[in-house]
C-alpha positions as CSV (number, residue, x, y, z in Angstrom):
1,M,-2.2,-16.9,16.6
2,V,-5.4,-19.0,16.5
3,S,-8.8,-17.5,17.6
4,L,-11.9,-19.5,18.4
5,I,-14.5,-16.9,17.4
6,K,-17.6,-18.0,19.4
7,L,-15.8,-17.9,22.7
8,N,-13.4,-15.1,22.0
9,K,-10.6,-17.5,23.0
10,V,-7.1,-16.8,21.6
11,Q,-4.2,-19.2,21.8
12,Y,-0.7,-19.4,20.2
13,T,0.4,-22.5,18.5
14,N,3.1,-24.7,19.9
15,N,6.4,-25.4,18.1
16,G,4.6,-28.0,16.0
17,G,2.0,-25.6,14.8
18,F,-0.8,-27.1,16.9
19,V,-3.3,-25.5,19.3
20,N,-5.7,-27.3,21.7
21,F,-8.9,-25.7,22.9
22,T,-10.7,-27.5,25.8
23,G,-14.1,-27.2,27.5
24,L,-16.0,-26.5,24.3
25,D,-19.8,-26.8,23.9
26,V,-20.6,-29.6,21.5
27,T,-24.0,-28.0,20.6
28,V,-22.3,-25.0,19.0
29,A,-20.6,-24.7,15.5
30,Y,-17.3,-22.8,15.8
31,R,-15.2,-20.6,13.5
32,I,-11.5,-20.6,13.7
33,M,-9.3,-17.7,12.5
34,V,-5.6,-18.1,12.0
35,V,-3.4,-15.0,11.9
36,K,0.3,-15.0,11.2
37,P,2.3,-11.9,10.1
38,T,3.2,-11.7,6.4
39,Y,0.7,-14.5,5.6
40,D,-3.0,-14.3,4.6
41,T,-5.4,-14.5,7.5
42,V,-7.5,-17.6,7.1
43,E,-11.0,-18.2,8.6
44,V,-12.6,-21.7,8.7
45,Q,-16.3,-21.8,9.5
46,G,-18.8,-24.5,10.6
47,I,-16.5,-26.6,12.7
48,S,-18.7,-29.0,14.7
49,L,-17.7,-31.1,17.7
50,V,-18.7,-34.5,18.7
51,E,-18.5,-35.3,22.4
52,N,-15.3,-36.9,23.7
53,T,-13.5,-36.7,20.3
54,K,-10.7,-34.6,18.9
55,V,-11.4,-32.5,15.9
56,N,-8.4,-31.9,13.6
57,Q,-8.6,-28.9,11.3
58,S,-5.7,-28.2,9.0
59,V,-5.3,-24.6,7.8
60,L,-2.9,-23.8,4.9
61,L,-1.5,-20.3,5.0
62,T,-0.5,-18.4,1.9
63,V,3.0,-16.9,1.7
64,H,3.5,-13.2,0.8
65,P,7.0,-12.1,-0.4
66,Q,7.6,-8.4,0.2
67,V,10.6,-6.5,-1.4
68,G,12.8,-4.4,0.7
69,L,15.7,-2.2,-0.4
70,S,18.7,-0.8,1.6
71,Q,18.0,2.6,0.1
72,T,16.0,4.1,-2.7
73,T,18.1,7.1,-3.7
74,F,21.7,6.8,-5.1
75,D,24.0,9.7,-5.7
76,F,26.9,8.9,-8.0
77,D,28.2,12.5,-7.7
78,S,30.8,13.4,-10.3
79,T,33.1,10.4,-10.1
80,L,31.5,7.2,-9.0
81,T,30.5,4.5,-11.5
82,Q,29.2,1.7,-9.1
83,L,27.1,1.7,-5.9
84,P,25.9,-1.3,-3.9
85,L,22.2,-2.0,-3.4
86,M,20.9,-4.7,-0.9
87,I,17.6,-6.4,-1.8
88,T,15.8,-8.3,1.0
89,N,12.6,-10.3,1.4
90,L,10.7,-8.7,4.2
91,G,7.8,-11.3,3.8
92,T,7.6,-15.0,3.3
93,G,8.1,-17.4,0.4
94,V,10.3,-16.8,-2.6
95,L,10.9,-13.2,-3.8
96,E,11.5,-12.9,-7.5
97,W,12.8,-9.6,-8.7
98,E,14.0,-7.9,-11.9
99,F,15.1,-4.4,-12.8
100,R,13.2,-2.3,-15.3
101,F,15.1,0.6,-16.8
102,G,12.6,1.8,-19.4
103,E,14.4,4.2,-21.8
104,V,17.2,5.0,-19.3
105,N,20.3,3.7,-21.0
106,C,23.0,5.1,-18.8
107,I,22.2,2.8,-15.8
108,S,22.5,-0.9,-15.5
109,A,22.7,-3.5,-12.7
110,D,24.6,-6.6,-12.0
111,P,22.8,-9.0,-11.6
112,L,19.7,-7.7,-13.5
113,S,17.3,-10.2,-11.9
114,G,17.2,-13.0,-9.3
115,Y,15.3,-14.6,-6.5
116,L,15.8,-15.0,-2.8
117,I,14.1,-16.4,0.3
118,S,15.9,-15.2,3.4
119,D,19.4,-14.2,2.5
120,P,19.7,-10.7,1.0
121,A,21.0,-10.2,-2.6
122,L,23.8,-7.7,-3.3
123,V,23.4,-5.8,-6.5
124,L,25.8,-3.3,-8.1
125,L,24.1,-0.3,-9.7
126,I,26.4,0.8,-12.6
127,I,26.3,4.1,-14.3
128,N,27.9,4.7,-17.8
129,R,29.3,8.3,-17.5
130,T,29.7,8.6,-21.3
131,Q,25.9,8.5,-21.6
132,L,25.3,11.4,-19.1
133,K,24.5,14.9,-20.2
134,E,26.5,17.7,-18.8
135,G,25.4,19.0,-15.5
136,N,23.0,17.4,-13.1
137,N,21.3,14.1,-14.1
138,Q,18.4,12.3,-12.4
139,N,16.6,9.2,-13.6
140,T,14.2,6.8,-12.0
141,V,14.4,3.0,-12.5
142,F,12.2,0.3,-11.1
143,L,12.7,-2.9,-9.2
144,Q,9.7,-5.1,-10.1
145,S,9.0,-8.2,-8.0
146,N,6.2,-10.5,-6.9
147,G,6.5,-8.7,-3.6
148,G,5.9,-5.1,-4.9
149,I,7.5,-2.5,-7.1
150,K,10.1,0.0,-5.8
151,E,11.2,3.2,-7.4
152,I,15.0,3.9,-7.3
153,V,16.2,7.4,-8.0
154,I,19.6,7.7,-9.6
155,K,21.5,11.0,-9.4
156,A,24.8,11.9,-11.0
157,Y,26.7,15.0,-12.0
158,Q,28.7,15.2,-15.2
159,P,31.2,18.0,-15.1
160,I,30.9,20.7,-17.7
161,P,34.3,21.0,-19.6
162,R,36.0,24.3,-19.1
163,L,37.4,26.1,-22.1
164,M,41.0,27.1,-21.8
165,T,41.7,30.6,-23.1
166,P,45.3,31.6,-24.0
């Protein structure tokens, strides 16, 4: 969407990304504002017109990747060792991502990092049951990216061995 500020005119660009305002006063300096979802809003000031000429003004929009996850809580219960996670780019540009596990050593991911533009990435979250304490376990890991940081909660239950009595 392109707005011509002085006249409160708003137009949408054509398929080529162009917009044409007509009937403008050549004695006025204009400001143009360009708005597109998931991009920076850009404002260009001081555009002056000369009678009977076209004024071309190029505007470069900055991309903004935004990380999205299929879910943020995973319950491995008492038997599961792998669960799928879908990572998507809800914004624009290239999303670069990487898992951060901190001191949590019972959880890993395959792959550990990557990048994507439009197609989602499928990641397997993997839990090492031999590293779990008995009973309920809950840990938080992080997906860090140039489009934000997401917390992922991992839950698992490690059965308590029953003692057999004669």
